[in-house]
C-alpha positions in Angstrom: 16.6 4.6 0.9 19.3 2.7 2.6 19.4 -1.1 2.4 16.0 -1.3 0.9 17.2 0.9 -2.0 20.0 -1.6 -2.7 17.6 -4.5 -2.7 15.2 -2.7 -5.0 18.1 -1.9 -7.4 19.2 -5.5 -7.5 15.6 -6.6 -8.3 15.6 -4.2 -11.3 12.9 -1.9 -9.9 15.1 1.2 -10.5 15.1 0.4 -14.2 12.4 2.2 -16.3 11.4 -1.1 -17.9 10.1 -2.1 -14.5 7.0 0.0 -15.1 5.6 -3.1 -16.9 5.2 -4.9 -13.6 3.2 -2.0 -12.0 -0.5 -1.4 -11.8 -2.2 0.9 -14.3 -1.9 4.0 -12.2 1.8 3.8 -11.2 2.7 2.6 -14.7 1.0 5.7 -16.2 2.9 8.0 -13.8 6.2 6.3 -14.7 5.4 6.8 -18.4 4.4 10.5 -18.0 7.4 11.4 -15.8 9.8 9.0 -17.6 11.0 7.5 -14.3 11.3 4.0 -12.9 8.8 2.9 -10.2 11.5 3.1 -7.5 13.7 6.1 -6.9 16.8 6.1 -4.8 16.6 8.8 -2.2 19.9 8.2 -0.4 21.0 6.4 2.7 18.6 5.4 5.5 19.4 8.7 7.4 18.4 10.7 4.3 14.8 10.0 5.1 14.3 13.8 5.4 14.4 14.0 1.6 11.3 11.9 1.5 9.6 14.0 4.2 10.3 17.1 2.2 8.7 15.5 -0.9 5.7 14.4 1.2 5.3 17.9 2.6 5.3 19.4 -0.9 2.7 16.9 -2.1 0.5 17.6 0.8 0.8 21.4 0.3 0.1 21.1 -3.4 -3.0 18.9 -2.7 -4.3 21.0 0.1 -4.2 18.0 2.5 -2.5 17.1 5.8 0.5 14.8 5.4 -1.4 12.1 7.3 -4.1 12.2 4.6 -1.7 11.2 1.8 -1.8 7.7 0.4 1.8 7.2 1.6 3.4 4.8 4.1 6.9 4.2 5.5 8.2 0.7 5.8 11.3 -1.1 7.2 10.5 -4.7 6.5 13.8 -6.2 7.7 15.5 -3.5 9.7 18.7 -4.6 11.3 19.8 -1.5 13.3 18.1 0.3 16.1 18.4 3.6 14.3 15.8 2.3 11.8 13.2 2.7 14.6 14.4 6.1 15.5 14.1 7.1 11.8 10.7 5.6 11.8 9.8 7.9 14.7 10.6 10.8 12.5 8.3 9.5 9.8 5.5 9.0 12.3 6.1 12.5 13.7 5.7 13.8 10.2 2.3 12.1 9.9 3.0 9.0 7.9 2.1 5.5 9.1 5.2 3.3 9.4 5.2 -0.5 9.0 7.9 -2.8 10.6 8.5 -6.4 9.7 10.7 -7.1 12.8 9.6 -6.3 16.4 11.3 -3.2 17.7 13.2 -3.3 21.0 10.5 -1.6 23.0 8.3 -4.5 24.0 9.7 -4.5 27.5 7.5 -1.5 28.2 3.9 -2.0 27.5 3.3 1.8 27.8 6.0 2.6 25.3 4.7 -0.1 22.9 1.2 1.3 23.2 2.5 4.9 22.7 4.3 4.0 19.4 1.5 1.8 18.0 -1.5 3.7 19.1 -0.8 6.8 21.2 1.1 8.9 18.6 -1.9 8.8 16.2 -3.9 11.4 18.2 -0.9 13.8 17.9 0.4 13.3 14.4 -2.2 11.1 12.7 0.3 8.2 12.3 1.7 5.3 14.3 3.8 2.1 13.9 2.3 -1.1 12.8 4.3 -4.3 13.5 3.7 -7.5 11.6 6.3 -10.2 11.2 4.4 -12.1 8.5 5.6 -10.2 5.4 2.5 -11.1 3.3 0.2 -9.7 6.0 2.5 -6.6 6.3 2.0 -5.9 2.6 -1.7 -6.3 2.9 -1.9 -3.9 5.8 0.1 -1.3 3.8 -2.1 -1.6 0.8 -5.2 -1.3 3.0 -3.8 1.9 4.5 -2.9 3.4 1.1 -6.3 2.4 -0.5 -8.1 3.9 2.5 -6.6 7.3 2.0 -6.6 7.4 -1.8 -10.1 8.7 -2.2 -9.2 11.8 -0.2 -7.1 13.3 -2.9 -9.3 14.9 -5.5 -8.0 15.9 -8.9 -9.1 17.3 -12.2 -7.5 16.8 -15.6 -7.1 19.4 -18.4 -6.6 18.5 -22.0 -6.8 20.2 -25.3 -8.2 17.3 -27.2 -11.1 15.3 -25.7 -10.8 11.7 -24.6 -12.6 9.1 -26.6 -14.9 8.5 -23.7 -16.2 12.0 -24.0 -17.3 11.2 -27.5 -18.8 7.9 -26.3 -20.8 9.7 -23.6 -22.3 12.2 -26.1 -23.1 9.5 -28.6 -24.8 7.4 -25.9 -26.8 10.5 -24.8 -27.8 11.2 -28.4 -28.7 7.6 -29.3 -31.0 7.6 -26.3 -33.0 10.5 -27.6 -31.0 13.1 -25.7 -31.9 11.5 -22.4 -29.8 10.3 -19.5 -28.8 6.6 -19.4 -27.3 4.4 -16.7 -23.8 5.6 -17.7 -24.6 9.2 -18.8 -25.9 12.2 -16.9 -26.4 15.4 -18.9 -25.4 18.6 -17.0 -25.6 21.6 -19.4 -24.7 23.0 -22.8 -25.0 21.8 -26.4 -22.9 20.4 -29.2 -22.5 22.8 -32.1 -20.1 20.7 -34.1 -21.3 18.6 -37.0 -19.8 15.4 -38.5 -18.2 13.4 -35.7 -19.3 16.1 -33.2 -16.7 15.2 -30.7 -13.3 15.1 -32.3 -11.3 13.1 -29.8 -7.9 11.5 -30.3 -7.7 8.6 -32.8 -5.7 6.2 -30.6 -6.9 4.1 -27.7 -5.4 4.3 -24.2 -6.1 3.3 -20.6 -6.2 6.8 -19.1 -9.9 6.8 -18.4 -9.7 3.4 -17.0 -6.8 4.5 -14.7 -8.9 7.4 -13.5 -11.8 5.1 -12.7 -9.4 2.7 -10.9 -7.8 5.4 -8.8 -11.2 7.0 -8.1 -9.7 10.5 -7.4 -10.2 12.3 -10.7 -13.8 13.5 -11.0 -13.5 16.2 -13.7 -12.0 16.4 -17.1 -11.9 19.7 -19.0 -11.0 20.1 -22.7 -11.2 22.4 -25.7 -10.5 21.7 -29.4 -14.1 21.6 -30.6 -14.9 25.3 -30.6 -18.6 25.1 -31.1 -19.2 22.5 -28.3 -19.9 23.8 -24.8 -21.6 20.9 -23.1 -20.8 19.3 -19.8 -21.8 15.6 -19.3 -21.0 13.0 -16.7 -19.9 9.5 -17.9 -19.4 6.6 -15.5 -18.8 8.9 -12.6 -16.4 11.3 -14.3 -17.6 14.7 -15.6 -16.5 15.8 -19.0 -16.7 19.6 -19.7 -15.9 21.7 -22.7 -14.3 25.1 -22.1 -15.8 28.0 -23.9 -13.9 29.2 -27.0 -11.9 32.3 -27.6 -11.3 31.6 -31.3 -11.6 34.3 -33.8 -9.4 32.8 -36.6 -9.1 29.0 -36.6 -12.7 28.3 -37.9 -13.8 30.0 -41.0 -16.4 32.6 -40.1 -16.3 32.0 -36.4 -15.4 35.7 -35.7 -19.0 36.6 -36.8 -20.7 34.3 -34.3 -20.7 34.5 -30.5 -22.7 31.8 -28.7 -19.5 29.8 -28.1 -17.2 32.6 -27.0 -16.5 33.1 -23.3 -15.2 31.2 -20.4 -15.9 28.3 -18.1 -16.0 29.3 -14.4 -14.8 26.4 -12.2 -15.3 26.5 -8.4 -13.4 24.1 -6.2 -14.3 23.5 -2.6 -11.9 22.6 0.3 -13.3 19.1 0.4 -12.3 18.5 -3.2 -15.8 18.8 -4.8 -16.3 21.2 -7.6 -18.9 22.9 -9.8 -18.6 24.7 -13.1 -20.7 26.7 -15.6 -20.3 28.5 -18.9 -20.3 32.2 -19.2 -20.8 34.0 -22.5 -18.4 36.9 -23.3 -21.1 39.2 -24.7 -22.6 40.2 -21.4 -22.6 43.7 -19.9 -20.8 42.4 -16.8 -17.7 41.5 -18.9 -16.1 44.9 -19.7 -13.5 45.4 -22.4 -11.3 48.4 -23.1 -12.3 48.0 -26.7 -15.7 48.1 -28.3 -17.0 44.6 -28.6 -17.5 43.3 -32.1 -21.0 42.7 -33.5 -21.8 39.0 -33.7 -24.7 36.7 -34.4 -25.8 34.7 -31.4 -26.4 31.4 -33.2 -28.9 29.0 -31.6 -27.6 25.6 -30.5 -30.3 23.0 -29.9 -30.5 19.3 -29.8 -32.1 19.4 -33.2 -29.0 21.2 -34.6 -26.8 18.4 -33.5 -26.3 15.5 -35.9 -23.8 12.8 -36.4 -22.2 11.6 -39.6 -20.8 8.0 -39.5 
């Protein structure tokens, strides 16, 4: 906002092409949302728009605003109102970084209140550092420190290539865990490639690892697969199938049909398990069809190169 927005625009950071100078995580966000890395939010006194956005992000994530990996910054403020605007950001719960000393140093009590005391009330305070390189390092340190608090899960129809890599590594090791792979539950009922992931390569999995917040990936597509497996710290899980038509003859078999129950905890952790549809506890207003409960075992899983 304000003067900083003008400087960012002059530097080309409000152009979508500027995503190419970003790290993997921000670059991916820019690509998915079709936005530049810097958005103009108005004049300096329009900071409330940013606070509304931060509030919605916190609400959607189930976090306090002070837990978000977000900071405020006025690196070269030139008007006293910048500090008063910064007070609003701090009161909202967002740490604010100044590159020029505010005009409060005449009172040690006031300086201590703004740089330390407010944290016990709002979870945020001012940080003053006139060395711009050090200021940037402090902001990154603050953001990185909170990043792990935001837990997320990803849902796709088609599996990532890493889900296929995980199952192949598990198979090639005699259906035993490896340093990278930890088996959780379920079996693979598909033949041929077994895991029919996308054909292209991307950096999505690497971005998840770099950010460290995504711990679960759920997918479908391969209707006879129902396994859950952890690969390099991220758990891949197939949802159960509801298919009656897409696969020839699938309406006559039932081991794969049902749902995956996912339980999320307030701390961001989760657990999940597969539930078969053909159980007495799952009632239907219609008579359930007669199906064969095919047996899926490790021996029934094979790979064609």
